[in-house]
C-alpha positions, 0 to 999 in steps of 0.5 A: 527497462532501465537497468537501475530497476533490475539490479542493486543500485546503491551500497550501504556499508560500514563498521560496528564497534564498541566504545573502545573502537574494537569490532563487535564480530557478533553484530547483526545488521538489518535493512528495513524498508517502507512499512517497517518491512525487513528486506536484507540481513547480514552479519559483520566480519572479523573487523566488524565490517558489513556491506549491503546492496539494495535498491534506491527508488523514488516516489513517482508523485514527488520524485523524493527518494524512498527511505530506509532504516538500518538496524544494528544490534548485538547480544549484550549491547544497546542497538541503534537505528539510523534512517537514510534516503539513498539515491541512485549510485550512492555508496553510503558509509556508517560507523556505528558504536554500540554501547554495552547494555545499560538498562532494561525495562520490565512491566507486568499486566495487572489490569484488563477490563473489557467494556463495549467491544466497539471501537473508540476514538480517544480517551482522557485521564485525570491528572491524578491518574485515578480515572479514565473515560472513553467512548465509542466513536467509529464508522464501523458499525451501523446498528451497535448493541444499545446495551453495550455501546456508549461512554465508559468511566472507569477507575484505573484499578479497572472498575467501571464506575458508570456508563452512559449507553447510546447508539450515537457516535461519540468521537469527542470526549475529555475529562477535567484535570481533577476528574470531576467532569466529562464532556462529550460530543454526540455526533448525530444528535448534534449536542455536547453534554457535560457529566459529573463524576457520578455520570449525571448529565449537568447540561446539554448544549445544541452545537450541531454535528461535532467530533471534538471537545476539550476542557481547559486546564482550569476546568471552567471552559469547554471548547467544541469543534463542529463539523460545519466550521464552528469553534465554540467556547462554552462556560462549563458551569452554566453550559452557556455559549461565550463565543463562536468563531468560523474557521472555514473547515471542520474543527478536529482536535484542539488544545489549550495553552497552560494558562488557557489564554489561547486555543489551537484548533485544526481545521478541515481547510488545512490550517492550524488556527491560533485563537484568543480564548477570551474573545474567539479572535483569530490571532494567526494561522499556519497551513498544515495541509489537512485537519489533525488526526486524534492526538494530532497536535502537540504543544511543546513544554515551553509553548514556543512550538506546536507540532501537527500530524494530519490525516493525509500524512503531513507532519509539521513543526510550527513556531507559535509566535508567528505561526510559521511552519519551520519544516514539514515531512510527508510520512506517505500515509495518514498520520495518527499522532505526534508528541514533543519530547521534554526540552524539545529534544525531538518529535515522535510521529506515528501513522499508517503510512510508509514511515509509520513511526518516526523520531525526528529532531527539531531541525527536521532531520530524521533519526529513524523510521519504523512500522505503522503505529496507532499511538505513542508518547515521548517519555523523556529525552532518552526513551519513547513508547510506541504502540500498534497491537503491542506496546514497545518501549524504546530508546531514542536510538531505536533499540527496543527495551520491552514489548508487551506482546499482542493486545486484543486490538490496536492501542489508541490511547497510551499514557505512562504514570509520572514515575513511569511505574504504570502504563495505561492503555486503551485499545480499539475494542474499548479494552482497558489495560494497566501494566506495572513495572519500571526500568532497571540498570544492567549492572554486570557487563564486562568486555572480553578481548575482541568484543562479545558478551560474557558471564562469569563461568563456574570457575570464574573464567569468562563464558561466551555466548557463541552462536550455536552454529559457529562451526569454524569458531570465527564468531560469525555465521557465514559461508565458512561454516557451510564449508566446515559442514560440507567437509563432514557432510555424509559422515557418521559418528565413528567415521574419520573426520567426523566432528560432533560440533558439526552434527547440529541435531546430535543424531550421529549423521551430518546430513541434510537436516544439519545443513538446514539448521545451519542455513536457517541462520543464513538469510542470504542469497544463493551463491552463484558459480564456482564449486567445480560445476561443469557449467558457467552461468550465462545470466545472473539471478534477479535481486529485489523487485522488478517493474511490471511490463508496459501498460500494467500498473505497479499495483498488479501482482506478477513474477516481477514481485516474486521470489523463490526460496529453499526449504529442506526435510528428511521426510517430505512432511516436516520442513526446515526453512533455509531462507536462502533466496534462489532468485528474485523476480522469479516464479513457479519453480519445478525441480528435478534430479538429473542423471549426474545427481544435480538438482535442476530448478526450472522457473519463470525468470522475469528478470531475464525475460524468459524461462531459466534453470538453476543447477547445483550439486550441494544446494549451496553453489548454483549455476544459472542458465537461460533456456534457449529456444523458448520465448517469455510466453512459456511459463509455469515449466514442468520438466521430465526426463524421458527414457532415452535421456532427453528432457521434455519441458511442458508449459502454459503458453501465456501471451500478455494478450490473447487466449491463455488456454493451452499447454505446449511442450519442447524437447532437449538433449541437455535440458538447456537448449530446447526445440519447440514440439509441434501442436499443443499437448492440451487445450480448453478454449475459453478457459485459462490453463496454468501450472502443469505438472507431469509424472510417469505412473504405471506405464503412462504419463499423468498431467495435473494442471489448474483450469481457471475461469470466472466462476472457479478454479479446478484441479484437472487430471490428464492422461497420455500414453506418449506424453504428447496427446493428453486427455482429461480423465478427472476433475478433482474436488481437492482444493489447491493450486499449482500441483507438484507430484513426487514419488514417495515410498511405494506411492506418491505425494501431492503438494498444492498451495491453499487460499490462505497462502500455505502449502499443503500435501497429501498421499496416494497409492495410485496418484489418483485417489488422495488422502486428506490435505495437511499443511506442511509449510506456513508463512514466516513471521512478519518481516521474514523473507516469506512473511507474505505467504508461501505458494507454488512448491516444487519438491525433489528427493535428494541423492543423499536422502531427504528432500528439497522444496523450492517454493515461492513468496513475495518480495513485497506484499502481494496486491490481493492480500487484505493485510496490504490495505494499510499500504494502499496505492493511489493518491489524489495527486492530479498527475496520476489521472491525465488519460482516461478511457470510456468504453460503455462496458462493464468495469472489468472490460473497461479497465482492461481496455484502459490498461491496453491503451496506457490509460490510468482511469475509468468513469463507470457510467452511471456506475454503482455509486447510487444512494438507493442501490447501496442503502436500499433500506434506510440505515443499512448499507450494502456495498457489494455491487460497488465493491465488485466494480472497485475490485475489477478496476484495481485488479488491473491497477486502474483508478476510478472517477466515481459519480454519486447519484443522490437518489434512493426510492425510500427518500424519493417517496416524499417527492412522489406525494408532492403536486407536480411530481414527474418521473424521469426516463433513461437508465431506468436499470440503474437509476430510480425514476424519481430524481429529485434532490434528497429530502432527508439531507442528513441521511444522504450525507451519512450515506456519502460519508460512509461511501467515501470512507469505504473507498478512501484508503486511509485504513479506517473502515475501508473495503477489504483488500482496497489498493486503489482508493477513490479520490475523485468524486463527481456530483451528478451528471448533466443536471440541467437536462431535467429542466428541458426533458423527461429523459434526464439525470436530475429533476430540479432547479439550479438552486436545488442542485446547489443544495445537493452539491454543497451537502455532498461536498461537505460529506466527502470532505468530512470523510476524506479531506484529501478527496477531490470533488468535481461539479457535474458537467453540463451537456455542452459548455454553452449551457453554463450561460443558460438559466439553470447554471446561472442559478448555480454558479454564483453560489458554489465557489469553494464547493468543488475542486475541479470543473467538468467538461462534456464536449464534442469537437465540431468543424474547425474545432479541437478539444481546446475549444471546449476547455477554453469556453468552459474556463471563460464561463467560470471566470465570469463568476470569479471561479478559476479551477482546472477542468476534467474532460469526462465526456469528449470527442476530440475530432469529428468522426467523418474525418480520415483516421490520420486527420483525427489522430492529428486533431486528437494530439494537437487538441489534447496538448492545447487543452492541457495547456488551457487548464485540462487536468484529466481527459477521458477519451472514447475507446479506440479499437484495432481497426482505428489504426493510426488513431489507436497508435497515436493515442497510445504514443501520446498517453505513453510519453505524456502520462503522469506529466507534472506541468505543461507550458505553452512556449510559442504557437505550436510548441509546448513543454511537458515536465514528465518524470523530471525530464522535458518533452516538447510537442511541436508542429507548425511553422515555428521552431524548437526552443534553445534548451532542446538543442543538440542530440535529441530523440524525435518521435512522430505521432505513431511512435517512430523514433529517430536520433537527430540533431535538433538543428535538422528538424523541420516542423510540419502540420503533424505534431512530433515529440522531442526529448533527450532522456532515454527514460522517456524513450523507454516509455514508448509502447511496443 
């Protein structure tokens, strides 16, 4: 595993000073990462110096570095933020000058009007700010309440003036500048309507499905953007069409120039069009990758520039004179809005990705980044407003001047009055808010020597606001204050050396509570070594997130993403968090007190690849030791001290593969060097046993543990007289996981964590019969070190009184949390899907097999994405079965290629009544027996849109907890079979399939422009020359993104034979696309395994060079020996390659992660760029380090590369 992934690999440091160059010693520096998550915190020293060590990483798809943002703030000063993009080994230096606070903003809520409660897409306001209109447009509700759902027209005092009720979706809505007219697009009805100020319908225009309307500035024209590529201009007064222009993609978001001579329109084909408003003539276009989201176009005041923010996350600045893209930036998630500041001072961008809010200068340089946002506005050259669930007013330097606090939902419309005295907002629950207030100067600011904020005291002397726990008087809260408290620790009022200022809670004792109060101001890592401890650390604790083991996706949760923190309590019920991080990449702690009074914390140490222990006397300074004699499979440790002074460690035995159904133990004289004890302490075959905790109670040992199964989890109680042979005596109804038992007074206290990621506790007199659970520890606020949840508590009573809790949280969002939906992993990037696996098994099994072989995707067949399974009753969707399949795959970090089946029994009833109807056979348990094209095409397209929207990962109407979106969709399978046989997948002609493909493609792209569509595969590429496909291929260019191959290699053939034949067939129709192989057999099975392995590798390499984008292989098992190993080596070394080039016969170069991997065989040689010392890997993963001049090629392919990072990919 590369070292840079395990340790801090860049440094950011610098100084914080005032305008006179003096240090500001009370400054705070925070390092924020993706999605606006705070990661590291620090103060500055007396010279104003700060230093943070963190992790520079790259995005796997682009190789671009991850972005970070430094936030610097101090009381009495205006804070600043600075974005930067570090690389491995960087030492980045900044010098920040903080100006005294000059202004503040203050607004009060004056209007709140609740309307329908349903989501809205956009809103519009009259120029005089007298009226606002919005309408319900969404995917969220299938059967909205007809008494509430519709269009709402309000006065800005909050009065609802009229409403137009409809169950239709109204996405497009606009108001004329004078407030006299409202234009609205009704999605399913396929019309646009014009209303007057009183709500009367003036005309209805049949435009077809549309989500965009815009009234020009003069108020005499209405532009309508349709789903089916049309931009239409209508006369406002008469409702008559003036012209119609085809833009080659759904039209989403438009804007007029101030003189109304030009319309700019975003299109689903990825272009921004410039259109003559008088004639509809296209004047130019710029490629911006996808259609713009709501408020996704912004025209500069001088109209020389237009900015775009697309659904797939690309922000662009375009020069309007020649429609040239000046620069673009990937925000790593869907963009929501964009705005250009007056005088072109900067751009403000918002969305749902890693960089959810950004301020970017006109040259493309990024000032700062922050968390997700749904709306925003550039107020002037110095101020911005950005909103998600609350509204923040900020300076252009990134300092927050005012925040509204949470509103009832995300803010989808935000506008300020011209004088900035009012804020108008509409939320996604169709609630209208008005705030009144403004900006004001902060008059009194004076500087004391050395910096710092002060006010005039009663006697006219400066009164400093010193931090309340600054115990040593240096104006910085750091280890010096801990030492000051430590010097008085244990003293009581009246004792020599007692200091009142150190008694932080004022109770007369300097104890653990005072330490906890101080520690709450220290978001730092535990101090390693020193302090007179009798041990010397032989390992370092982990810091920051790690990388999962080989074969596991980075979306899989595990100890590589976990951290252990410390909390303190005087009564074991009320806890104070210290936010001290004991270790990262660490999990499931267990804490004991040894005979010398040292606290020992045993834990799963993924960073050091085995169980470890941290030891401390004062909870401040720690020694870290690797446990000897135990392998990494020993997890979830529970350590007890035996009557003879020895230590016994119990653990779950959890190999990556194989049963995880037993508890084992080891013995030690010193608690560090262990000897494994024979046998098992407890075992239940067929289950998973985790999290044991052992305690000695009334002459016998009790073990609590969790038994996990596919049905549920149970808390078990075991009993033993000798601590070696345990018997189950109870299954508790008590809810909770990861038990921790401690003596408490005359009884016992149990700690568990609950499903909501809180820690709860209850009391018992006998350690068997428990009272009610009460929550004792909750997650911190978003962005705090334990903001993602608190779990796995280990509690120990301290010798000085009080208790310490060592508990677990996450370094990054846990994959299973619904809150992580906005950070879904997955992409339409082709290189993520090179190797797939098919095993003809249920999704969970197939996905697990993919993980074990190093593949990244599966194709459930036929799968759950059947129209009639999901929409058994027209208009009612049930995604439960499809959700289970998606969840099973994403739990293992595996992507899905989904096959859409356009059959629903209620729709097929039409065909059953027609003469000549015939039933189809095969897969009757999954597919209906009537398999004709959809009769109700609009209902079918609505289903496809809803299906794709649920799994596209854009944060809108997604499956709860979605992390691995579906980005590749296949339209049917082997449709020509119905022409020849009753055992088929589709009954119809080639032209019938053309209709299905076109309708499906349009619906998929409507819901997710980033998605990719695969045409159905014929049973063999030779079928493309037959009558069925001869009807299809002339008419479908532009309606699929990838070809689709089924091919079994025969005698003298390999995979490339099929791909070549397929490409040549498409070329006859002028079609040139890459191809997925979704059902292939790379070599005849009668050959020896060694020969099959050779053909698998050679054929795959040649196929990729022939245009294969992704290949799904048949599953291979352990008994397949050489074939299994050859596939794992190939998939590991070539996984995620970006490009492949044939250099000569039998020699190919793959670009993998920025390095070159050569695959070669035959009589030729290696290219000159592969000269010198190289790694040589044979088909089975055997590695040599050689000079390339000594390599002799043979018929067996070899891999040649130079990079150590490629060698690290090899499977075990």
